[in-house]
N, CA, C and O atoms as CSV, one atom per row, in Angstrom:
chain,resi,resn,atom,element,x,y,z
A,1,MET,N,N,-133.248,-52.412,45.858
A,1,MET,CA,C,-132.047,-51.720,45.459
A,1,MET,C,C,-132.046,-50.319,46.058
A,1,MET,O,O,-133.084,-49.659,46.116
A,2,SER,N,N,-130.921,-49.887,46.484
A,2,SER,CA,C,-130.811,-48.534,47.018
A,2,SER,C,C,-130.033,-47.675,46.038
A,2,SER,O,O,-129.364,-48.180,45.136
A,3,GLN,N,N,-130.132,-46.376,46.231
A,3,GLN,CA,C,-129.426,-45.444,45.356
A,3,GLN,C,C,-127.935,-45.735,45.422
A,3,GLN,O,O,-127.369,-45.879,46.506
A,4,GLY,N,N,-127.311,-45.820,44.266
A,4,GLY,CA,C,-125.887,-46.088,44.202
A,4,GLY,C,C,-125.537,-47.562,44.220
A,4,GLY,O,O,-124.362,-47.924,44.164
A,5,SER,N,N,-126.554,-48.421,44.297
A,5,SER,CA,C,-126.271,-49.856,44.301
A,5,SER,C,C,-125.840,-50.281,42.908
A,5,SER,O,O,-126.030,-49.553,41.934
A,6,SER,N,N,-125.258,-51.466,42.828
A,6,SER,CA,C,-124.795,-51.941,41.521
A,6,SER,C,C,-125.963,-52.152,40.570
A,6,SER,O,O,-125.800,-52.020,39.357
A,7,GLY,N,N,-127.138,-52.477,41.098
A,7,GLY,CA,C,-128.321,-52.621,40.253
A,7,GLY,C,C,-128.708,-51.317,39.586
A,7,GLY,O,O,-129.128,-51.306,38.429
A,8,ASN,N,N,-128.570,-50.220,40.312
A,8,ASN,CA,C,-128.888,-48.914,39.737
A,8,ASN,C,C,-127.847,-48.499,38.705
A,8,ASN,O,O,-128.177,-47.836,37.722
A,9,VAL,N,N,-126.613,-48.879,38.920
A,9,VAL,CA,C,-125.557,-48.558,37.954
A,9,VAL,C,C,-125.812,-49.323,36.658
A,9,VAL,O,O,-125.676,-48.764,35.570
A,10,ILE,N,N,-126.175,-50.582,36.769
A,10,ILE,CA,C,-126.484,-51.385,35.584
A,10,ILE,C,C,-127.704,-50.802,34.864
A,10,ILE,O,O,-127.722,-50.721,33.636
A,11,ALA,N,N,-128.722,-50.396,35.630
A,11,ALA,CA,C,-129.920,-49.805,35.040
A,11,ALA,C,C,-129.583,-48.509,34.314
A,11,ALA,O,O,-130.104,-48.251,33.229
A,12,ALA,N,N,-128.721,-47.697,34.901
A,12,ALA,CA,C,-128.327,-46.431,34.264
A,12,ALA,C,C,-127.561,-46.690,32.970
A,12,ALA,O,O,-127.780,-46.001,31.973
A,13,LEU,N,N,-126.675,-47.666,32.975
A,13,LEU,CA,C,-125.930,-48.005,31.755
A,13,LEU,C,C,-126.864,-48.540,30.675
A,13,LEU,O,O,-126.699,-48.224,29.497
A,14,ALA,N,N,-127.835,-49.343,31.071
A,14,ALA,CA,C,-128.802,-49.868,30.102
A,14,ALA,C,C,-129.620,-48.731,29.502
A,14,ALA,O,O,-129.905,-48.738,28.304
A,15,SER,N,N,-129.997,-47.762,30.320
A,15,SER,CA,C,-130.773,-46.619,29.835
A,15,SER,C,C,-129.954,-45.721,28.921
A,15,SER,O,O,-130.520,-44.996,28.103
A,16,PHE,N,N,-128.647,-45.755,29.042
A,16,PHE,CA,C,-127.801,-44.966,28.142
A,16,PHE,C,C,-127.940,-45.472,26.712
A,16,PHE,O,O,-127.980,-44.681,25.769
A,17,PHE,N,N,-128.013,-46.784,26.552
A,17,PHE,CA,C,-128.097,-47.368,25.216
A,17,PHE,C,C,-129.527,-47.380,24.677
A,17,PHE,O,O,-129.754,-47.079,23.505
A,18,ILE,N,N,-130.484,-47.727,25.530
A,18,ILE,CA,C,-131.893,-47.713,25.140
A,18,ILE,C,C,-132.664,-47.050,26.272
A,18,ILE,O,O,-132.848,-47.655,27.328
A,19,PRO,N,N,-133.116,-45.823,26.071
A,19,PRO,CA,C,-133.831,-45.115,27.136
A,19,PRO,C,C,-135.053,-45.912,27.590
A,19,PRO,O,O,-135.860,-46.358,26.774
A,20,GLY,N,N,-135.171,-46.078,28.888
A,20,GLY,CA,C,-136.274,-46.832,29.454
A,20,GLY,C,C,-135.907,-48.262,29.797
A,20,GLY,O,O,-136.608,-48.904,30.579
A,21,LEU,N,N,-134.830,-48.773,29.234
A,21,LEU,CA,C,-134.432,-50.150,29.517
A,21,LEU,C,C,-134.019,-50.304,30.979
A,21,LEU,O,O,-134.299,-51.331,31.597
A,22,GLY,N,N,-133.364,-49.303,31.526
A,22,GLY,CA,C,-132.978,-49.361,32.940
A,22,GLY,C,C,-134.191,-49.401,33.855
A,22,GLY,O,O,-134.206,-50.134,34.844
A,23,GLN,N,N,-135.205,-48.615,33.525
A,23,GLN,CA,C,-136.430,-48.623,34.315
A,23,GLN,C,C,-137.125,-49.980,34.181
A,23,GLN,O,O,-137.706,-50.479,35.145
A,24,LEU,N,N,-137.067,-50.568,33.003
A,24,LEU,CA,C,-137.663,-51.885,32.792
A,24,LEU,C,C,-136.935,-52.948,33.611
A,24,LEU,O,O,-137.566,-53.848,34.164
A,25,ILE,N,N,-135.625,-52.847,33.688
A,25,ILE,CA,C,-134.831,-53.773,34.510
A,25,ILE,C,C,-135.226,-53.645,35.972
A,25,ILE,O,O,-135.239,-54.633,36.706
A,26,GLN,N,N,-135.547,-52.428,36.395
A,26,GLN,CA,C,-135.954,-52.184,37.777
A,26,GLN,C,C,-137.406,-52.592,38.022
A,26,GLN,O,O,-137.881,-52.518,39.155
A,27,GLY,N,N,-138.111,-53.017,36.986
A,27,GLY,CA,C,-139.479,-53.474,37.135
A,27,GLY,C,C,-140.525,-52.379,37.031
A,27,GLY,O,O,-141.668,-52.578,37.441
A,28,ARG,N,N,-140.155,-51.234,36.492
A,28,ARG,CA,C,-141.066,-50.089,36.379
A,28,ARG,C,C,-141.485,-49.932,34.924
A,28,ARG,O,O,-140.874,-49.180,34.165
A,29,ILE,N,N,-142.524,-50.645,34.554
A,29,ILE,CA,C,-142.941,-50.725,33.160
A,29,ILE,C,C,-143.454,-49.389,32.627
A,29,ILE,O,O,-143.074,-48.984,31.529
A,30,LEU,N,N,-144.307,-48.698,33.379
A,30,LEU,CA,C,-144.845,-47.420,32.901
A,30,LEU,C,C,-143.759,-46.357,32.759
A,30,LEU,O,O,-143.767,-45.580,31.804
A,31,ALA,N,N,-142.836,-46.324,33.701
A,31,ALA,CA,C,-141.721,-45.372,33.610
A,31,ALA,C,C,-140.850,-45.696,32.398
A,31,ALA,O,O,-140.382,-44.791,31.706
A,32,ALA,N,N,-140.635,-46.976,32.144
A,32,ALA,CA,C,-139.835,-47.386,30.992
A,32,ALA,C,C,-140.490,-46.938,29.692
A,32,ALA,O,O,-139.824,-46.406,28.805
A,33,LEU,N,N,-141.780,-47.151,29.586
A,33,LEU,CA,C,-142.501,-46.747,28.385
A,33,LEU,C,C,-142.471,-45.228,28.218
A,33,LEU,O,O,-142.300,-44.728,27.106
A,34,ALA,N,N,-142.636,-44.504,29.308
A,34,ALA,CA,C,-142.617,-43.039,29.249
A,34,ALA,C,C,-141.251,-42.523,28.787
A,34,ALA,O,O,-141.187,-41.621,27.952
A,35,HIS,N,N,-140.172,-43.076,29.313
A,35,HIS,CA,C,-138.828,-42.632,28.925
A,35,HIS,C,C,-138.554,-42.956,27.461
A,35,HIS,O,O,-137.961,-42.152,26.742
A,36,PHE,N,N,-138.984,-44.130,27.023
A,36,PHE,CA,C,-138.753,-44.530,25.637
A,36,PHE,C,C,-139.497,-43.610,24.675
A,36,PHE,O,O,-138.922,-43.141,23.693
A,37,VAL,N,N,-140.768,-43.350,24.953
A,37,VAL,CA,C,-141.582,-42.506,24.084
A,37,VAL,C,C,-141.082,-41.058,24.109
A,37,VAL,O,O,-140.977,-40.420,23.062
A,38,LEU,N,N,-140.774,-40.543,25.297
A,38,LEU,CA,C,-140.276,-39.171,25.410
A,38,LEU,C,C,-138.986,-38.986,24.604
A,38,LEU,O,O,-138.834,-37.993,23.893
A,39,THR,N,N,-138.081,-39.921,24.714
A,39,THR,CA,C,-136.813,-39.804,23.992
A,39,THR,C,C,-137.040,-39.906,22.482
A,39,THR,O,O,-136.400,-39.195,21.707
A,40,ALA,N,N,-137.942,-40.779,22.073
A,40,ALA,CA,C,-138.251,-40.891,20.644
A,40,ALA,C,C,-138.804,-39.566,20.118
A,40,ALA,O,O,-138.442,-39.135,19.023
A,41,LEU,N,N,-139.670,-38.928,20.883
A,41,LEU,CA,C,-140.214,-37.633,20.475
A,41,LEU,C,C,-139.129,-36.552,20.460
A,41,LEU,O,O,-139.113,-35.696,19.576
A,42,LEU,N,N,-138.236,-36.595,21.430
A,42,LEU,CA,C,-137.157,-35.604,21.470
A,42,LEU,C,C,-136.212,-35.744,20.276
A,42,LEU,O,O,-135.657,-34.754,19.801
A,43,TRP,N,N,-136.030,-36.983,19.790
A,43,TRP,CA,C,-135.143,-37.162,18.635
A,43,TRP,C,C,-135.708,-36.485,17.395
A,43,TRP,O,O,-134.954,-36.175,16.473
A,44,LEU,N,N,-137.012,-36.248,17.348
A,44,LEU,CA,C,-137.600,-35.531,16.215
A,44,LEU,C,C,-137.077,-34.092,16.138
A,44,LEU,O,O,-137.051,-33.488,15.065
A,45,PHE,N,N,-136.668,-33.559,17.278
A,45,PHE,CA,C,-136.142,-32.195,17.352
A,45,PHE,C,C,-134.630,-32.172,17.612
A,45,PHE,O,O,-134.073,-31.158,18.033
A,46,LEU,N,N,-133.984,-33.307,17.355
A,46,LEU,CA,C,-132.540,-33.478,17.546
A,46,LEU,C,C,-132.097,-33.257,18.993
A,46,LEU,O,O,-130.957,-32.868,19.244
A,47,LEU,N,N,-132.999,-33.504,19.940
A,47,LEU,CA,C,-132.665,-33.393,21.361
A,47,LEU,C,C,-132.757,-34.747,22.058
A,47,LEU,O,O,-132.899,-34.803,23.280
A,48,GLY,N,N,-132.680,-35.813,21.313
A,48,GLY,CA,C,-132.796,-37.157,21.881
A,48,GLY,C,C,-131.717,-37.469,22.896
A,48,GLY,O,O,-131.938,-38.225,23.842
A,49,TRP,N,N,-130.553,-36.885,22.695
A,49,TRP,CA,C,-129.461,-37.105,23.651
A,49,TRP,C,C,-129.880,-36.675,25.048
A,49,TRP,O,O,-129.446,-37.263,26.038
A,50,LEU,N,N,-130.726,-35.646,25.131
A,50,LEU,CA,C,-131.215,-35.177,26.424
A,50,LEU,C,C,-132.084,-36.252,27.085
A,50,LEU,O,O,-132.011,-36.453,28.298
A,51,GLY,N,N,-132.893,-36.929,26.297
A,51,GLY,CA,C,-133.712,-38.026,26.816
A,51,GLY,C,C,-132.865,-39.163,27.337
A,51,GLY,O,O,-133.200,-39.764,28.359
A,52,HIS,N,N,-131.774,-39.472,26.658
A,52,HIS,CA,C,-130.865,-40.530,27.108
A,52,HIS,C,C,-130.261,-40.162,28.467
A,52,HIS,O,O,-130.210,-40.993,29.373
A,53,ILE,N,N,-129.815,-38.939,28.599
A,53,ILE,CA,C,-129.193,-38.499,29.852
A,53,ILE,C,C,-130.203,-38.497,30.996
A,53,ILE,O,O,-129.907,-38.980,32.089
A,54,LEU,N,N,-131.389,-37.956,30.748
A,54,LEU,CA,C,-132.422,-37.934,31.795
A,54,LEU,C,C,-132.820,-39.348,32.223
A,54,LEU,O,O,-133.047,-39.597,33.407
A,55,SER,N,N,-132.903,-40.250,31.286
A,55,SER,CA,C,-133.248,-41.635,31.593
A,55,SER,C,C,-132.164,-42.292,32.456
A,55,SER,O,O,-132.469,-43.017,33.402
A,56,CYS,N,N,-130.908,-42.031,32.121
A,56,CYS,CA,C,-129.789,-42.581,32.904
A,56,CYS,C,C,-129.798,-42.050,34.329
A,56,CYS,O,O,-129.669,-42.815,35.284
A,57,VAL,N,N,-129.948,-40.749,34.469
A,57,VAL,CA,C,-129.918,-40.130,35.789
A,57,VAL,C,C,-131.092,-40.636,36.639
A,57,VAL,O,O,-130.917,-40.947,37.817
A,58,GLU,N,N,-132.272,-40.717,36.047
A,58,GLU,CA,C,-133.440,-41.158,36.790
A,58,GLU,C,C,-133.299,-42.620,37.230
A,58,GLU,O,O,-133.707,-42.968,38.338
A,59,ALA,N,N,-132.737,-43.463,36.393
A,59,ALA,CA,C,-132.533,-44.864,36.751
A,59,ALA,C,C,-131.502,-44.991,37.872
A,59,ALA,O,O,-131.644,-45.832,38.759
A,60,ALA,N,N,-130.470,-44.159,37.830
A,60,ALA,CA,C,-129.415,-44.229,38.828
A,60,ALA,C,C,-129.890,-43.717,40.205
A,60,ALA,O,O,-129.432,-44.207,41.236
A,61,ARG,N,N,-130.789,-42.751,40.221
A,61,ARG,CA,C,-131.206,-42.130,41.480
A,61,ARG,C,C,-132.427,-42.797,42.109
A,61,ARG,O,O,-132.786,-42.464,43.239
A,62,TRP,N,N,-133.074,-43.727,41.410
A,62,TRP,CA,C,-134.307,-44.334,41.882
A,62,TRP,C,C,-134.068,-45.184,43.132
A,62,TRP,O,O,-133.084,-45.918,43.225
A,63,LYS,N,N,-134.990,-45.068,44.087
A,63,LYS,CA,C,-134.942,-45.872,45.318
A,63,LYS,C,C,-136.251,-46.648,45.433
A,63,LYS,O,O,-137.333,-46.080,45.282
A,64,ALA,N,N,-136.146,-47.926,45.695
A,64,ALA,CA,C,-137.346,-48.743,45.927
A,64,ALA,C,C,-137.917,-48.390,47.292
A,64,ALA,O,O,-137.176,-48.109,48.234
A,65,ARG,N,N,-139.219,-48.405,47.386
A,65,ARG,CA,C,-139.853,-48.075,48.682
A,65,ARG,C,C,-140.267,-49.292,49.422
A,65,ARG,O,O,-140.812,-49.191,50.521
């Protein structure tokens, strides 16, 4: 998948609802776990929305090598 591909758009939308799900769809298990845990920790300080946005942006911009 390349940046801006439909796969990245789907991954970004998935990450909007569950942070890390987009990374999991892309096959990046460690990144998915990191985004999920980071967002869960951010929600403790009422900044979880920031984790959702960062997860979406990172999933959308990711390029396979």
